N, C-alpha and C positions, 0 to 999 in steps of 0.2 A: 471638051464641050461643057462638062459639069463645072469645071473651074470658071469658065467664061460666064455661065449662067449665075454662078455663085457671086462673082464680082459685080455683075449687073444688078442683081437683086439687092445686094448690100449697098450699092451706090444709090439706087433709087430710094432706099429706106434711110439714107443718111441725112436727108434734108429735114430740118426741124420746122419748116414752114408748112408741112402737110396738114390740112385741116383735120381736126381731131374728132373724137367720139361726140355724139350729140349731147349726152349727159351721163353723169355717174350717180347711181343711187346706192350708197353703202348699206350693207346688211350686217357688217361686223366691223370691229376695230382693226387697225393694221397689226400685222404680226411679222416679226423679222424672220428671214429665212435665206435660202440660197437658191440660185437658178442655174440650170444647165439646159442644153438643147439636144434635140434629136433630128435626124433627117438631113443633116448638113454634111460638110466635107469630112469631119471625123468619122462619119458612118459610111463614107464613100458614096454619098448620095447627092443628087441635085436638090437643093432645098425647095425648088418650085414644083417638084414632083411628089405625088402621094407616098407616104411612108408611115409605118407604125400607127400613131394616133390619128393620122389623116387618111389612112388606108382602110384598116379594119378596126384595130383597137379593141380593148377589153370591154368597152361599153356596148359594142355591137351596133354602132350607127352605120358602119360601112364606110364608103368613100366620102370624105368631107369636101364640099365644093370650095373653090377659090373665089367665085363670083357671087356667093350668097352666104348668109350667116352660117357659121362663124368665120367665114373668109380665111380658112386655113389657120386661124388663130386658136390653136388647141393646146392642151396641157394635161399632165398626169400627176397625181399625188402618190406618195408612198402609202403603204398599207396601215401605218400608224398615225397618219395625219388626222387631226381632230375633225376636219370636215368629212374626210373619207369615212370615218367611223360613225359620225353622228347624223349625216344627211342620208336620205333615201337613195337607193341605187348606187351606193358607194360614191355619192356626189356626182354621178354622171349627169351631164346636161346643165350643171350649175356654172356660174361665171365668176371670175375673179379679176381684180385689178392688181397688176404686178408692176411695181415701181422699182427702178434701179436705185440702190442705196449704197453702191460700192464706193469706198473712200479713196480708191486709187485715182490719181489725177487723170482725167480724160476717160475714165471707165464708163461713165454714164452719159448718154446723149441727152441734150437739154433742149428746151423750147426757147422761144424768143426772149423770155424773161430770165433765162439762165437756170431754170428749174428742171430737175430730172424728169424725163418722160416716163409714162406708164403705158402698158398695153393691157387690153381686156382679152382674156382667153377663156375658153370653155373646156370643161373636163370631158375627154373622149376616151381616156385610157387609164391604166394604172401603172405604177412604177415600183415593182417589188424591191428593187435595190435602193430606192430613195429613202432618206431619213424622214423624221416627223415633219419638218418644214423645208424639205428639199423638193423643189418643183422642177419638172422637166417639160419644157415647152417646145413647140415646133421651131425649127431653126430661123425662119423668117420673123417670127414673133420676137425671138431673142434679139435679132439684129435691129429691131426698131428702137430698142432702149439701150443697147450696149454694143461693144465691139465683139464680134464672134470669135476673134482670135484669143480672147480672154478665157473662153470656155466655161468658166464658172464665176458667178458674181454674187455679191450680197444684195438682198432685196428686202422690200416690205410688201406684203400682199394682204388683201382683204376680200371677203365675199361681197359681190355686188349684184344688182339686178342684171338679167340678160335683156338687153334692149333689142329684141328680135323685131325686125320690121314687117314680118308677115304673120300668118296664122299658124296655130299648132298643126302638125301633120302626123298622120299615122302611116308609117312605112311598113308595109306587110312583106315579110321575108318569105313566108311559106303559108299557104292556105289551101286545104284540100276540099273546101266547100262545106255546105251545111252538114253538121254532125261530124265533121272532120277536124283535124288538128290545125291550129292557127298560131303563128308566131309573128310578132311585130315589135316595133319600137315606136316611141313617141318622140318626134323630132321638133326642133324649133320651139322649145319650151321657154316662154318669156317670163319676165318677173323674177321670182325666186328660183325658177328653173327646176324645182325639186318635185317630181311626181312621186307621191307616196302610195297612191292606190289607183287602180284602173278597173273600170267595170264596163261590161258590154251587154247589149240586149239586141235581139233580132226582130225581124218583121212580125208584127202582131203580138209581141211580148210586152208584159207590163213590169216584170221584175228584172232587176239588174243582176248579172252574174260576175263575180270577182275573177279577174285574171291573175295568173301566178307570175310573179317576177322570179325567173329562174336563174338569170345571170346578167350582170351588167345592167343595161337599160332594156333588156329583152323581156317581153310579156307573152305568156302562152296560155292556151286553153285546149284541152284534149278533144273536146266536142263543141265546136262552135255553133251558134245559132244560125239560122238562115238569113242571108242579107235581104234588105240593106241593114248594115250594122250601125247601131248608135253607140256612143262611148260617153262615159262619165269619168273625167279626170279630176283627181283630188291632189292638191298641192300639200306640202308639209305644214303649211300654216292653216289648213282647213278650207281654203278656197276651192270651190267646186265649179267645173265647167262642163256643160253637157252639149254634145254635138250630135245632131240627128243625121241619118242617111249618109254616113261617111263612106263606108266600104260597100260598094254596090255590086262588085264582081263576085260571083259565086264560085270561088275556087279557081284552080288553074294557075296558081302562083307558086313558083318553086325556085325563085332566083336566089334565095338566101341573102347573105350580106352583100354580095357583089351586084345583084340585080333585083332589088326590092321594087315593089310598086307602091308609090306614095299617093295618099289621098288627103286633100286639104279638108280641114274641119270647119273653116270659116269662123273659128273661135280662137281666143287666146287668154292666158292668165293676165291678171292686172299688171300693167307696166306703168310705173309712176310718171315717166316722161311722156307727155302728150304729143311731143313733136316728132316721135319716131316715124320716119318715112322710109320708103324703099331706097336702099343704096346698093348699087351693084359693083362699085369699084373695090378692088382688093388693095391696090397700092397706087402710087402716083399722085393724081390730083385730089384724091379723097381717101381717107382711111378711117372708117367708122370704129375701129378697134384701138385707135391711138388716143391717149389721154394726156392733155397738157395742164399746166397750172391754172389756166383760165377756162377749162371745161366746166360747164355748170355742174354743181354738186361736188366738185373736187377742191374746194377751197382749203380743206385741211390736208389735202394730198400734196400740197407744195412742199411740206416738210415731213410728211408721212410719220406722224408721231406714233411710236410703238410703245404701248403700255405694258409694263412688266411688274407693276406694283399691285398690292392688294389693298382694297378698301375694306377695313375690318370693323369699322364702328360707325358707319353711316346710318343714323337712326331716323325713324319716322314716327308717325302717330302710334301711340300705344307701346312705344319702346321697341318696335320691330326693327331689327338691324340687318345689315348686309355683312356677313362674314364669309369670306371665300375659303374653300377647303385647303388651299395652299398659296404660296406666294408667286406662282407662275402665271396664273390668269386671274383677272378681275371677275367679279360677279356678273357684270354686264357681258364680258366675253363668254363666260360659261353659258349664259342665257342665249347669246347669239349662236353658240355651237349646238344649241338644243339639248343641253345636259341637265336641265332643271328636273327631269324625271329620273335621272340616274341615281342608283343606290348611294354613291359616295356624296351626293348632294343633299341627302335627306335632312340634315340639320344645318345646312349652310345656305346663304344667299336668299333668305326668305323674302326680302324686300324686292329684289330684282325678279324673283320667280313668282311674284304675285301671291305669296302665301299669307300675307298680312291681312287680317280681317278688316282693318280700318284703312287699308291702302286703296288709292284710287287707280284703277287699271284701265279705265275707259280710254280708247285710242291706242292702247298698246296691243301688239300682236298676241293672240291667244296661242299658248304653247300646248301642243298635243302630246300626251304621254303614250307610251307603248310603241314608239316609232320602230319600225322593222329595220334591222341593221344586217347588212351582208358583209362578210369579211373576206370572201374569196369568190373569184370568178372562174368559170371553166374555159 
Protein backbone atom coordinates (compact mmCIF):
# COMPACT_ATOMS: atom_id res chain seq x y z
CA UNK A 1 0.00 0.00 0.00
CA UNK A 2 2.82 2.39 0.86
CA UNK A 3 4.46 1.76 -2.51
CA UNK A 4 1.17 2.37 -4.34
CA UNK A 5 0.63 5.65 -2.44
CA UNK A 6 4.22 6.67 -3.16
CA UNK A 7 3.81 6.10 -6.90
CA UNK A 8 0.48 7.93 -6.97
CA UNK A 9 1.81 10.98 -5.17
CA UNK A 10 4.94 11.21 -7.31
CA UNK A 11 2.83 10.82 -10.46
CA UNK A 12 0.57 13.69 -9.37
CA UNK A 13 3.56 15.86 -8.71
CA UNK A 14 5.28 15.15 -12.02
CA UNK A 15 3.15 17.53 -14.07
CA UNK A 16 4.86 20.88 -14.68
CA UNK A 17 1.53 22.58 -15.54
CA UNK A 18 0.45 22.80 -11.89
CA UNK A 19 -0.28 26.45 -10.99
CA UNK A 20 2.48 27.81 -8.80
CA UNK A 21 2.92 30.01 -5.75
CA UNK A 22 1.22 33.40 -5.77
CA UNK A 23 4.47 35.34 -5.45
CA UNK A 24 8.02 35.14 -4.10
CA UNK A 25 9.58 37.86 -1.93
CA UNK A 26 13.32 37.13 -1.49
CA UNK A 27 14.93 38.03 1.83
CA UNK A 28 18.43 36.80 0.96
CA UNK A 29 20.53 35.84 -2.05
CA UNK A 30 20.67 32.28 -3.33
CA UNK A 31 23.10 29.90 -1.62
CA UNK A 32 24.29 26.61 -3.08
CA UNK A 33 23.62 23.42 -1.17
CA UNK A 34 22.34 19.87 -1.33
CA UNK A 35 18.93 18.34 -0.67
CA UNK A 36 17.70 15.05 0.77
CA UNK A 37 14.26 14.02 2.00
CA UNK A 38 12.55 12.33 4.93
CA UNK A 39 9.30 10.42 5.34
CA UNK A 40 9.46 8.48 2.08
CA UNK A 41 10.31 4.98 0.87
CA UNK A 42 13.90 4.98 2.23
CA UNK A 43 12.41 5.49 5.71
CA UNK A 44 9.82 2.78 5.08
CA UNK A 45 7.08 5.40 5.22
CA UNK A 46 4.15 6.56 3.11
CA UNK A 47 5.09 10.14 2.09
CA UNK A 48 1.45 11.22 2.42
CA UNK A 49 1.42 10.33 6.14
CA UNK A 50 2.84 12.50 8.98
CA UNK A 51 6.44 11.80 9.96
CA UNK A 52 9.33 13.60 11.65
CA UNK A 53 9.01 17.30 10.75
CA UNK A 54 5.33 16.95 9.82
CA UNK A 55 4.46 14.97 12.93
CA UNK A 56 6.17 16.48 15.97
CA UNK A 57 9.51 17.97 14.96
CA UNK A 58 12.04 19.90 17.03
CA UNK A 59 10.20 23.20 16.58
CA UNK A 60 7.24 21.97 18.60
CA UNK A 61 4.46 22.80 16.14
CA UNK A 62 2.96 19.33 16.40
CA UNK A 63 1.17 17.76 13.44
CA UNK A 64 1.44 19.79 10.21
CA UNK A 65 -1.73 19.84 8.06
CA UNK A 66 -1.80 18.89 4.39
CA UNK A 67 -4.75 21.12 3.53
CA UNK A 68 -3.51 24.33 5.21
CA UNK A 69 -0.24 26.25 5.30
CA UNK A 70 2.47 25.00 4.93
CA UNK A 71 0.68 22.12 3.19
CA UNK A 72 3.15 19.46 4.38
CA UNK A 73 5.97 21.41 2.70
CA UNK A 74 8.46 21.39 5.56
CA UNK A 75 12.22 21.22 5.99
CA UNK A 76 15.09 21.09 8.47
CA UNK A 77 18.49 22.79 8.67
CA UNK A 78 21.70 21.45 10.16
CA UNK A 79 22.92 22.98 13.42
CA UNK A 80 25.65 25.02 11.70
CA UNK A 81 23.48 26.48 8.96
CA UNK A 82 23.81 30.28 8.91
CA UNK A 83 20.03 30.83 9.16
CA UNK A 84 19.70 28.27 11.95
CA UNK A 85 22.35 30.13 13.93
CA UNK A 86 21.35 33.72 13.17
CA UNK A 87 17.54 33.79 13.12
CA UNK A 88 15.33 33.58 16.23
CA UNK A 89 14.03 30.19 17.38
CA UNK A 90 16.68 28.35 15.36
CA UNK A 91 14.84 29.62 12.26
CA UNK A 92 11.61 27.77 13.18
CA UNK A 93 8.67 29.12 11.19
CA UNK A 94 10.77 30.82 8.48
CA UNK A 95 10.37 29.96 4.80
CA UNK A 96 12.81 29.17 1.98
CA UNK A 97 12.72 28.77 -1.77
CA UNK A 98 14.55 25.59 -2.74
CA UNK A 99 15.42 25.21 -6.42
CA UNK A 100 16.83 22.13 -8.13
CA UNK A 101 20.26 22.88 -9.61
CA UNK A 102 21.51 19.36 -10.19
CA UNK A 103 23.58 19.08 -13.39
CA UNK A 104 22.66 15.46 -14.13
CA UNK A 105 20.43 15.09 -17.20
CA UNK A 106 16.77 14.90 -16.21
CA UNK A 107 17.50 15.35 -12.52
CA UNK A 108 15.51 18.60 -12.24
CA UNK A 109 11.82 18.85 -13.04
CA UNK A 110 11.10 21.88 -15.19
CA UNK A 111 8.26 24.27 -15.98
CA UNK A 112 6.74 25.01 -19.39
CA UNK A 113 9.70 27.29 -20.19
CA UNK A 114 12.19 24.51 -19.46
CA UNK A 115 13.41 26.19 -16.25
CA UNK A 116 14.01 24.20 -13.04
CA UNK A 117 11.17 24.18 -10.53
CA UNK A 118 11.41 25.41 -6.95
CA UNK A 119 9.42 24.63 -3.85
CA UNK A 120 8.69 26.83 -0.84
CA UNK A 121 9.17 25.05 2.49
CA UNK A 122 8.93 26.06 6.14
CA UNK A 123 11.30 25.10 8.95
CA UNK A 124 9.63 22.73 11.43
CA UNK A 125 12.55 20.57 12.56
CA UNK A 126 16.32 20.36 12.90
CA UNK A 127 18.75 17.93 11.28
CA UNK A 128 21.77 17.28 13.55
CA UNK A 129 23.46 15.10 10.94
CA UNK A 130 23.12 17.68 8.13
CA UNK A 131 26.02 19.89 7.04
CA UNK A 132 26.06 23.69 6.79
CA UNK A 133 24.03 23.89 3.56
CA UNK A 134 22.46 20.45 3.57
CA UNK A 135 18.65 20.68 3.72
CA UNK A 136 16.29 17.82 4.53
CA UNK A 137 12.74 18.27 3.18
CA UNK A 138 9.53 16.27 3.37
CA UNK A 139 9.46 13.58 0.67
CA UNK A 140 6.58 15.09 -1.31
CA UNK A 141 8.30 18.49 -1.43
CA UNK A 142 11.41 16.82 -2.86
CA UNK A 143 9.30 15.04 -5.48
CA UNK A 144 7.95 18.35 -6.76
CA UNK A 145 11.36 19.43 -8.05
CA UNK A 146 13.32 16.22 -8.68
CA UNK A 147 13.22 12.46 -8.99
CA UNK A 148 12.95 10.80 -5.56
CA UNK A 149 15.05 7.87 -6.70
CA UNK A 150 18.07 10.20 -6.87
CA UNK A 151 17.92 10.64 -3.10
CA UNK A 152 20.32 13.59 -2.97
CA UNK A 153 20.57 16.53 -5.39
CA UNK A 154 22.36 19.84 -5.82
CA UNK A 155 20.21 22.91 -5.10
CA UNK A 156 20.19 26.66 -4.59
CA UNK A 157 18.09 28.07 -1.75
CA UNK A 158 17.21 31.44 -0.24
CA UNK A 159 15.19 32.92 2.59
CA UNK A 160 11.80 34.21 1.40
CA UNK A 161 8.65 35.61 2.93
CA UNK A 162 6.07 33.16 4.21
CA UNK A 163 2.90 33.92 2.23
CA UNK A 164 0.50 32.63 4.86
CA UNK A 165 -3.10 33.09 3.68
CA UNK A 166 -4.54 33.42 7.21
CA UNK A 167 -3.90 35.04 10.57
CA UNK A 168 -1.31 34.39 13.25
CA UNK A 169 -2.45 31.66 15.61
CA UNK A 170 -1.58 30.88 19.21
CA UNK A 171 -1.56 27.11 19.75
CA UNK A 172 -1.78 26.41 23.47
CA UNK A 173 -0.23 23.07 24.39
CA UNK A 174 -0.73 23.29 28.15
CA UNK A 175 -2.48 25.87 30.33
CA UNK A 176 -3.33 25.41 34.00
CA UNK A 177 -5.34 28.63 34.25
CA UNK A 178 -4.71 31.95 36.00
CA UNK A 179 -1.44 31.91 37.97
CA UNK A 180 -0.62 28.51 36.45
CA UNK A 181 1.87 27.31 33.86
CA UNK A 182 1.24 27.98 30.18
CA UNK A 183 3.10 26.67 27.13
CA UNK A 184 2.28 27.58 23.54
CA UNK A 185 3.63 28.10 20.04
CA UNK A 186 2.95 30.88 17.55
CA UNK A 187 1.79 29.32 14.29
CA UNK A 188 1.26 30.63 10.74
CA UNK A 189 3.77 33.45 11.04
CA UNK A 190 3.67 35.39 7.77
CA UNK A 191 6.24 37.72 6.22
CA UNK A 192 9.72 37.17 7.62
CA UNK A 193 8.26 34.45 9.84
CA UNK A 194 10.78 35.07 12.62
CA UNK A 195 9.25 35.72 16.04
CA UNK A 196 11.96 37.24 18.21
CA UNK A 197 9.98 38.14 21.32
CA UNK A 198 6.55 37.35 22.75
CA UNK A 199 4.70 39.23 25.47
CA UNK A 200 1.41 38.53 27.23
CA UNK A 201 -0.95 40.43 29.52
CA UNK A 202 -4.22 39.45 31.13
CA UNK A 203 -7.57 40.91 31.98
CA UNK A 204 -7.32 44.39 33.51
CA UNK A 205 -3.52 44.53 33.21
CA UNK A 206 -1.57 47.38 31.65
CA UNK A 207 1.96 45.96 31.58
CA UNK A 208 3.25 43.31 29.22
CA UNK A 209 5.08 40.27 30.62
CA UNK A 210 7.80 38.60 28.54
CA UNK A 211 7.38 34.90 27.82
CA UNK A 212 10.39 32.58 27.74
CA UNK A 213 11.43 30.74 24.59
CA UNK A 214 12.47 27.44 26.15
CA UNK A 215 13.00 25.25 23.06
CA UNK A 216 12.19 25.33 19.36
CA UNK A 217 9.21 27.59 18.80
CA UNK A 218 7.77 26.93 22.28
CA UNK A 219 7.05 29.83 24.63
CA UNK A 220 6.31 29.40 28.33
CA UNK A 221 5.39 31.34 31.46
CA UNK A 222 5.32 29.78 34.92
CA UNK A 223 2.55 32.01 36.23
CA UNK A 224 0.11 33.14 33.57
CA UNK A 225 -2.23 36.10 34.01
CA UNK A 226 -5.98 35.62 34.03
CA UNK A 227 -7.74 35.44 30.65
CA UNK A 228 -8.65 36.85 28.30
CA UNK A 229 -5.00 36.93 27.25
CA UNK A 230 -3.60 39.54 24.88
CA UNK A 231 -0.29 39.03 23.04
CA UNK A 232 2.40 41.23 21.55
CA UNK A 233 4.44 39.55 18.82
CA UNK A 234 7.81 41.05 17.86
CA UNK A 235 9.43 40.05 14.56
CA UNK A 236 13.21 40.01 14.12
CA UNK A 237 13.04 43.20 12.02
CA UNK A 238 11.29 45.06 14.87
CA UNK A 239 7.73 44.88 13.57
CA UNK A 240 5.22 44.56 16.42
CA UNK A 241 1.74 43.05 16.22
CA UNK A 242 -0.70 43.28 19.13
CA UNK A 243 -3.75 41.03 19.40
CA UNK A 244 -6.35 41.48 22.14
CA UNK A 245 -8.60 38.85 23.76
CA UNK A 246 -6.92 35.89 22.07
CA UNK A 247 -7.01 33.10 24.68
CA UNK A 248 -10.36 33.20 26.46
CA UNK A 249 -10.32 29.75 28.05
CA UNK A 250 -9.15 29.77 31.68
CA UNK A 251 -7.03 26.63 31.85
CA UNK A 252 -8.04 23.05 31.32
CA UNK A 253 -5.69 22.59 28.36
CA UNK A 254 -3.24 19.69 28.61
CA UNK A 255 -3.09 18.13 25.16
CA UNK A 256 0.59 18.91 24.59
CA UNK A 257 1.96 18.67 21.03
CA UNK A 258 -0.61 16.12 19.92
CA UNK A 259 -3.79 17.99 20.90
CA UNK A 260 -3.19 21.73 21.27
CA UNK A 261 -6.02 24.26 21.34
CA UNK A 262 -5.54 26.96 18.69
CA UNK A 263 -6.78 30.53 18.95
CA UNK A 264 -6.81 32.91 15.98
CA UNK A 265 -5.44 36.40 16.63
CA UNK A 266 -7.09 38.20 13.74
CA UNK A 267 -3.65 39.72 13.07
CA UNK A 268 -0.64 39.00 10.88
CA UNK A 269 2.87 40.29 10.21
CA UNK A 270 3.35 42.31 7.03
CA UNK A 271 3.22 40.18 3.89
CA UNK A 272 4.45 41.99 0.78
CA UNK A 273 2.19 40.20 -1.69
CA UNK A 274 -1.29 41.80 -1.38
CA UNK A 275 -2.96 39.04 -3.40
CA UNK A 276 -2.53 36.31 -0.78
CA UNK A 277 -5.83 34.47 -0.50
CA UNK A 278 -6.99 31.28 1.15
CA UNK A 279 -5.84 28.20 -0.75
CA UNK A 280 -6.79 24.78 0.53
CA UNK A 281 -5.32 22.51 -2.16
CA UNK A 282 -2.19 20.54 -1.35
CA UNK A 283 -1.51 19.10 -4.78
CA UNK A 284 -3.31 18.44 -8.04
CA UNK A 285 -5.04 21.46 -9.53
CA UNK A 286 -3.30 24.04 -7.34
CA UNK A 287 -0.05 24.09 -5.42
CA UNK A 288 0.72 27.30 -3.50
CA UNK A 289 4.21 26.08 -2.58
CA UNK A 290 5.46 25.46 -6.12
CA UNK A 291 7.54 28.16 -7.85
CA UNK A 292 8.08 28.46 -11.60
CA UNK A 293 10.16 30.86 -13.66
CA UNK A 294 7.14 33.12 -14.22
CA UNK A 295 6.06 33.29 -10.57
CA UNK A 296 5.99 37.00 -9.62
CA UNK A 297 9.18 37.96 -7.77
CA UNK A 298 11.12 35.01 -9.15
CA UNK A 299 12.64 36.66 -12.23
CA UNK A 300 16.16 36.04 -10.93
CA UNK A 301 15.26 32.53 -9.86
CA UNK A 302 15.24 31.22 -13.41
CA UNK A 303 19.00 30.82 -13.24
CA UNK A 304 19.42 30.95 -9.43
CA UNK A 305 22.64 33.02 -9.37
CA UNK A 306 24.77 31.94 -6.45
CA UNK A 307 27.20 34.59 -5.27
CA UNK A 308 30.47 33.40 -3.72
CA UNK A 309 32.65 36.42 -4.37
CA UNK A 310 33.52 39.24 -2.04
CA UNK A 311 32.96 42.91 -2.74
CA UNK A 312 35.91 44.48 -0.94
CA UNK A 313 36.11 48.02 -2.20
CA UNK A 314 32.62 49.32 -2.90
CA UNK A 315 32.96 52.89 -1.69
CA UNK A 316 30.37 55.52 -0.81
CA UNK A 317 30.23 59.04 0.57
CA UNK A 318 33.06 59.90 2.92
CA UNK A 319 35.17 56.96 1.79
CA UNK A 320 33.04 54.41 3.64
CA UNK A 321 33.67 50.98 2.16
CA UNK A 322 32.25 47.48 2.17
CA UNK A 323 34.91 44.91 3.01
CA UNK A 324 33.67 41.41 3.77
CA UNK A 325 35.42 39.38 6.51
CA UNK A 326 36.14 36.49 4.14
CA UNK A 327 35.66 35.36 0.57
CA UNK A 328 32.76 33.03 1.31
CA UNK A 329 29.89 35.52 1.70
CA UNK A 330 29.31 39.04 0.44
CA UNK A 331 28.48 41.93 2.76
CA UNK A 332 24.88 41.87 1.59
CA UNK A 333 24.63 38.18 2.45
CA UNK A 334 26.10 38.79 5.92
CA UNK A 335 23.50 41.54 6.42
CA UNK A 336 20.71 39.24 5.27
CA UNK A 337 21.94 36.58 7.69
CA UNK A 338 21.60 39.16 10.50
CA UNK A 339 25.32 39.13 11.28
CA UNK A 340 25.96 42.90 11.35
CA UNK A 341 26.06 42.86 15.16
CA UNK A 342 28.40 39.87 15.42
CA UNK A 343 31.90 40.37 16.87
CA UNK A 344 33.67 39.14 13.72
CA UNK A 345 31.86 41.85 11.71
CA UNK A 346 33.08 44.77 13.85
CA UNK A 347 35.45 46.24 11.26
CA UNK A 348 33.76 44.91 8.13
CA UNK A 349 30.79 45.69 5.87
CA UNK A 350 30.29 49.20 7.25
CA UNK A 351 28.28 50.33 4.25
CA UNK A 352 25.89 47.38 4.09
CA UNK A 353 25.43 47.44 7.86
CA UNK A 354 24.51 51.17 7.84
CA UNK A 355 27.48 52.27 9.94
CA UNK A 356 28.46 55.09 7.58
CA UNK A 357 27.62 58.50 8.97
CA UNK A 358 26.85 59.88 5.51
CA UNK A 359 25.03 56.91 4.11
CA UNK A 360 21.34 57.04 3.40
CA UNK A 361 19.48 54.16 5.01
CA UNK A 362 15.90 55.27 4.62
CA UNK A 363 13.80 52.43 3.29
CA UNK A 364 16.25 49.73 4.34
CA UNK A 365 15.26 47.30 7.07
CA UNK A 366 16.56 48.26 10.51
CA UNK A 367 18.83 45.58 11.95
CA UNK A 368 18.45 44.84 15.60
CA UNK A 369 21.46 43.89 17.71
CA UNK A 370 21.47 41.43 20.58
CA UNK A 371 19.37 38.82 18.77
CA UNK A 372 18.91 35.79 20.98
CA UNK A 373 20.35 32.60 19.50
CA UNK A 374 19.53 29.05 20.50
CA UNK A 375 21.86 26.27 19.51
CA UNK A 376 20.12 23.25 20.99
CA UNK A 377 16.58 22.01 21.42
CA UNK A 378 15.38 19.50 24.00
